[in-house]
N, C-alpha and C positions, 0 to 999 in steps of 0.2 A: 855536296851532300844532298840527298833527296829530302826536301822539306816535308813531303807527304809521309815519310817514314818516321819523322820525329814529331808526331802529333802531341801537342801539349795536353796533359791529362786535365779533365774537368774536375773541379773541386769535389763535387758530389760523387764522382766515380772513385776517388781515392779511398782505400780502406781506412776507416777511423778518422777521415778528414773532418767530420762533424762532431767528433768527440766520443763516438760510441760505435758499436758494431752495426754494419749495414745502414749507415747514415743516420742513426738515432741521435738526436740533439744531445750535446754534452749535459750531463746531470739529470737527464730524463730517465726515470725508472721504467722498465718494461711493465706493462699492465698485467694483472693476474690472468691466467689462462683459464678458460672455461667459465660457465655460468655460476658455478658454486663459488669460485674464487672471487668473482665480481660482486656477487650479492651479499655474501656473508651469511652467518647463521640466522640473524634476526630477519633478514629479507626473505630467506627461504621459508622460515616459519610463517611469515605473513602470507606468502603465496599458498602455503599448505592450508592456512586457515580459511581460504576462499576469497581473499581480497585481490582486486585486480592488480594493484601495485602498492608501493609504499605510500604514495600520495592518497590513495583511496583509504588505506588503513589510518593515515594521519587524520583525515577529515572525519571518519566515522568512529574512531576509537580514541586515538591519542589526544586530540583537542578536547573532546568532552571529559576524558579522564583527567587531563592536565588542569582544566578549569576547576573541577571538583577537588583535586588534590591541593591546589594552591589555596582555594577558598577554605577548605576544611582545616588545613594546617595553619594558615595565617589568622583567619578571622576568629577562630576559637581560642586563640592565645589570651586575648584580653579578659573574657569572662572567667576562664579557668584560673589564670594566675591572680586575678583580682580576688576570687573566692579563696584561693590558697593563702594569699598574704593577709587577708582580712579575717579569715576564720581558721579552718583546719583541713586536713587531707580529705576527710569524708565529704565535707561540703564541696570541695573542689572536684571530687569524683562525681558527685551527683550533678553538679553544674556542667561538668565536662561531657557526661553522657547525654544529658538533656540538650546541650548545645549542638553536639555532633549529630545526634539523630534528627533533631528539628531542622538543622541546616541541611542535612542530607535530603530530607523530604522537600524542603523549599527549593533547593538548587536543582533537584531532579525535575520537579514540576516546571521550574523556570526554563530549563534547557529544552524540555519536551514541547512546551507551548511557544517558545520563541522561534522555532524553525521546523516547518513540516518536512524538510528534507527534499521536497520536490523541485524547488528552484536551485538549491545549493548543491544537491547531490550528496548530502551528508548522511543519507540513510534514514532508517526508521526513527521517528522522534521518541518512541517508547524505549528503544534500545539505547539511544543516546542519553535520554533522561535517566535511565537506570544506571548507566555508567557514571554519569556526573554525580548523581545522588549517592551512589555507593562509594565513590572515591571521596566525596565530601565527608561522609560519615566516618570512613576509615581515617582520613586525615586528621579529624578531631579526636577520634577514639585512641589512636596510638599514643599520643602524649597525655591522655587522660589516665591510662592504665597505671602509670607510676604512682598515682595517688591512692592505690591500694596500700601503699606503705604508710603506716600510721604516723611516722615522724615526718612532718610536713617539710622540714628543711632537706632531708634526704630525698623526699619525693620530688621537690623542686629541682634538685640537682640532676636526678635521673630524667625527669621530664625535659630539662634543658638539653641533655644529651640526645634524647629521642627527637626533639625538634631539629637539632643540628643534622641528624641523619635524614630526616624528612626533607629538609631544605636542600641537602646534597642530591637526593634522588630527583627532586624537581629540577634542579640545575642540570643533572645528567640527561634527563628526558628531553629537556629543551635543546641541549647540545646535540643529542642523537637524532632527533626528528626535525628540529627547526634550525639547525646549523648555527646555533648561538654559542659564543665562546663560553666554556665551562666556568672560567674565572669570573667573567662579567655577569653571567647569569646567577652564579652563587652569591656574588656581591649584592645584586639587585634584590633577590628573594630574601637574603639575610637582612638587608636594610628594611624591607617591608615588615618582616617578622619582628625586628627590633622595635620598630615604631609602635606596632600593635601591642607588643609585650610591655613596652614602657607605659602605654596608656592603661593597661590592666593593672600594673604595679602601682601606678600613681593613684588610680581610683581605689584600689584595695587598701592603700596606705592612708587615704584621706579620712 
């Protein structure tokens, strides 16, 4: 028998030898084809908005917004719930709006003055400050609105639900842009909110 005619096939040459078509490793899924499949809807919108890439958008928009959202949602819980527990819905409403707007101005100025953007590449301090300040104010205002309800007990329940939604949104943003586990992120932000909320309830009950 001619040994040259009975060449032993190389493993990589055998169809499906590596577990998939054309030598694709077993269990590996084919990547999406085309730029649209790779980037997804959010990434395409980021490019259309004029940002170089997702990292550029993260530095210039997401981080300033996330700082404001976290501060506005968490820090305002103590004064709002303290006012609600110790007084009534109207007092909590007034305290909530004052806290949210004051914190928005303070955080916006802090963000703008803390980084010119020239060394870090994070863009205009005015834009970043506006984003942080606006998100801080919104974070505090959202769970203030339920206190338009005159019954303070019902208002507290609705406000608690709004806070839960806010915390979930924060956790989702961290997962989407910072690659943080949704579960661990939600646990962390919920724990922080619970601590601040407990302080407010304790002070309001004293």
